[in-house]
N, C-alpha and C positions, 0 to 999 in steps of 0.2 A: 569499874565501876556496874554493879548487878543496873539491870533499866525493868523497869517493867512499862509496857505502853497500855493505860489507862483510857482507852478507846479508841479501839479494830474494829474491822469487820470483813468480811469473807463474802464471797462470793460480790464483791464492790472495788471499783477504781483495780482493775486487776488483779486482783489479788481472788485467791482462792482456798481451797483445804487441801490441792496437790503444792501448790507453792510456797504457803500458808510458811512455815517455816523454813523453807532457804530464804524466804523474808527474814526472818527474825534474828536469824544466826549471823544475816550479812548485814544485816544491823545492827548489831550485839546487845538485841533485848533477851531476858533470861524467860520472861513472858505477856500474854497478853491480856486488855480484859477484850474477849468479843462480844458485842452487842450487835442487838435485835433492832428490828425501829416496823410495827406495827400498827397502825388506824386503820379500822375496822372501815368509819367512811372519812375519808379525807376530802377537804371541800374543796380541793384542785386536784384532783389525778395526775398532773402532770407532773408536778409536783411533790411526788411521793414515789418512792422507791422501797415494799415490802423486802425485811429484811430478815426474812425463818427462825424461829427458837431450833427451828429443827435441824438446821443449816450450818449454828451454833455447835448441838450437839454435837451431828453428826462429827467435827473436826473435835470436840474439844474428844469424843470418842476415840479418836483416834492418835493426840496425840497428850494428855491429860498433863504430862507433869508443866504444862508447855501455854493451855488453856487456860482463861479459865473465864467459865459462861458465864452470862447475863441472858437476860429476859427482859423484858415488858408490856404484858401485853393489855390491849389499848383500854382503859376507863371504860371504854363505851360497855366492853367484853362482861356477861352476868359471871358471876364466882369465882372475882381476879385470885380470890384468896386459895381457892380451896386449888384455879388456874396454878400457881402460882408453888403451892405447896404439891401439889404433882411434880410440877418439873424440877424442885427442891430436890425431890428424892434420888431425880436423874444429873443430878451435880449441879445446877443452877444456883451461885451465889452470888449477886447481885440483882439489882431492880434497873434494866438499862437500855435502853435508849429510851432514857420517856421522849416525845417527839410525838407532841402534838396537840389538837387545835380545841384546846380547851385552857382557860385562864385558874391560875389561883383561888383566886375565892370562885372556882364553883361549888356546889358539891359532890360534884363525878371524884376531880380531883382528893380535893378532903376526905370521901368514902374511898379517894384507891390507899391513901395516904395511911389513913387508921388502918388496913391490913395489911402492905408494909412493914411497919413498925411492931403489929405483934407479929410478924413472921421475921422477923431481925434483921431485913438486911439490905445493903447498903441504896440509893436511887440516884443512880446518874441519870440527868436532865439538859435540856437540850431546848437554848429562848430565840427565841427571834419576832422580832417586830411584825403587826398589822401590814398592811402596802395595799392598796388596788394592784391584780394582773390584770393581763389586756391576755385575752382566748378571742382568737378570730372567730365569728362565724358562720362567713362564704371560705369563699373561695381566691372574689373579686381581688385584680392584683394591688387593688385602691389599702380591701385587706390585710395580704402578704403585707406590704411593703409597711405596713403600721408597727404591726408585730416582731416587723426584724429589727424597726427601730429598736425597739422597749428593751429587747432580748440581746440587742448587742449591746459585746463590754466594751464594743471603740469609740462609745458618745458617752463621756460626762453626766454621772447622775443629774445634775442643776440644768443641763441641757435641755431632756429628756421632762423635765417638773414643768423648766417654763412652755417649752412646749404644751405640756399638756395643758397646761390652765389654757395656753390658746386654743384651745382646740375640742376639750372637753364635752363642750356642748350639740359637735357635732355627731350625728348620728355611727357616724361610720367609727367614732372611738368607744361614745355616751355607752353602747349594747355590747360593747363585747369588759368593757370589765367587772371584775369581780373583786368583793374584796376579799384579802383573804387574809382571816384573824389572828395571823398567827401564832408561834408556843409559847403560852406557858408565858406571854409576854407583858403582866402585866407588875414588874418586879416590885412594887411600892407590897404586893399583894404575897407576896412569895417572905415577908419577914414573918408574917401570920403562921404560916403556916412551921419556917426555921422553931419558933414559938411554940407552935402546937405538940407539935410530931420532934421530942429533941431526942430520942432513943432512934431516929433515925437519923445514916448522914448520908447529906445533898451531898451530891459534888455539880458543880455547875459546867455547866458547858454551853456555847454557842452568842451569835452577834449582839442580841438582847441583854445579855452576862457581859460581855466586857466591854460593851460600847459603854457603859458606866461606869470604866477606870476613870473618866472625866465629870462633873458632874456636865449635865445639859439638863434642857429643860425635857420630866416626864413624863406632863399634856399637850406639848408637840403633836399638830394633824399625823393623819398616815398620811405614809409619802407616796409621790405618784409613779409609781416606775417596779417593773417585773425583779430590777436587779434588787440583790440587795448592796446597802454601801455597806461602808468602814471608814470613822472614821479616821482619817492622822493628823499627823501634827503634835507641836505640844500639849501636854497638858497640863492643863493651866492650876486647876483646881477637882481635889482628891473625891470621884464621886461615891454614891451609894452604896458601890460595891463594896468600896476599903470600909468604911460603917460595918455594914453584916458578917464582914471576917472576921473585924477585930468584938462584933459581940457573940456570936455564938458559935460552940466550940465543935458543930455539927454542917455547918457548911463548907468547902471542901473549894476547890476551885481547877477547873482542866483546861491547858493550855493550849488543845489539838486544833484542827483547821487550823483555816483563814484566821474567822472571830478571833482566836488567842492569840494567832502567831502577829494579827495587824494587830493588837494590843500590848501585843512584849517588843515590838521594833517602832515603835510608833518615837517614843521619847524613851534613849537611854537610859539619863538621867533620874527619871522618874521610876522609869521599871527596877533598876537599882533599888530604890529606895520600897519599892513598892514588895520586891524581894526579902529584902530583909527586913520587915514588918508582915510577912506571910509565907516566912518559905516552908514552914509547917503546913502551911492548908495549898500548897501547890502540887499539881501535881502532871507529870510526863502526859502525852499522848501526839499521836500526832493522825488519829480520823482517817486516816492513811491518804494523806497527802505526801508531797520530799518538800516541804518547807524544810529548810537548813536546822531545823533544832539544836541538835548540836553545837556548830560553829554559836547561832543568838546565845546559849546560854552560857558556855564559853568565853562568853565578851564580858559578860559581866561581872569576871572576876570573882565568881564566888565559892567561899569556903567548902572544901572536902563535904563539912557537915552540912552544909545546905542543897549541895549537890546531888547527898545525897536521900537526902528530903525528898529533892523534888522529883528525883528518875525511880524508886525505890520503897523509900520510910513508907510514908503518908501511904503513897495505892499499899501498903502490904500492912497497914496497921488497922487499913478499914476492912479488909476482906480478913482479915483474923482476931478482930475484937467481934 
């Protein structure tokens, strides 16, 4: 069965232009969408990894039959339409990965999408919820221990939140807390962009998209942890993304990364229903991770047509359209 990995990076997680084809062959992947990440002024620089368009194009030029290049210039840049037009001449087929500290309702994003729509490009975007992030100001033992506490994966986020609430007024914590604004996290405003830009094919990805496979409180307060939280357990009631996928022909979803894999493995019965409803909107991707996606998708006992949609047809249709 033909496969397109719609979410992949070069010079990320041990994949570079020298071994990418070996990886694709080993995974029996026909082609991949190679994505950038560009932020001119990241709110927290330590959370950002620049993934350049030059590296994407260099890899594309070496393997034009296997690589589908994407580029998402930062909306902060001037003349993004001219930038994208120039890179389209060099082979760029889509805008992605759009992963920036803006909201969907910001004028910068609206103007950006106006330009992308005029150029006829699809947009693959990352959504991540706002949170407080701790960065120590000094080198004292106390500050280093606090930093380790908030960064470790071995401590449950509920414990971290409890500790934060008890200690937040102590200067050692208070002075190091930075508000991370998230990436395009205002999901209620996503719908307006879907309506306002009907000719853009939007491909959704990331924690703040996939947590909404289940109904959640969209107005809950910012969480107090430097680490992302991924929901678990049975899906009791469908969330907003189910409605958005049903209502808007121009919205698709990318199952890559921890967030996508987590959403698809937390409740097999409900995920099977989700796939039945949206198999023409779901797109396979990995985000350079090693999760057992093939085994996961195989476990749902999907028809060949549904699997073909997820692995190849939907992504191929977006770029071909």
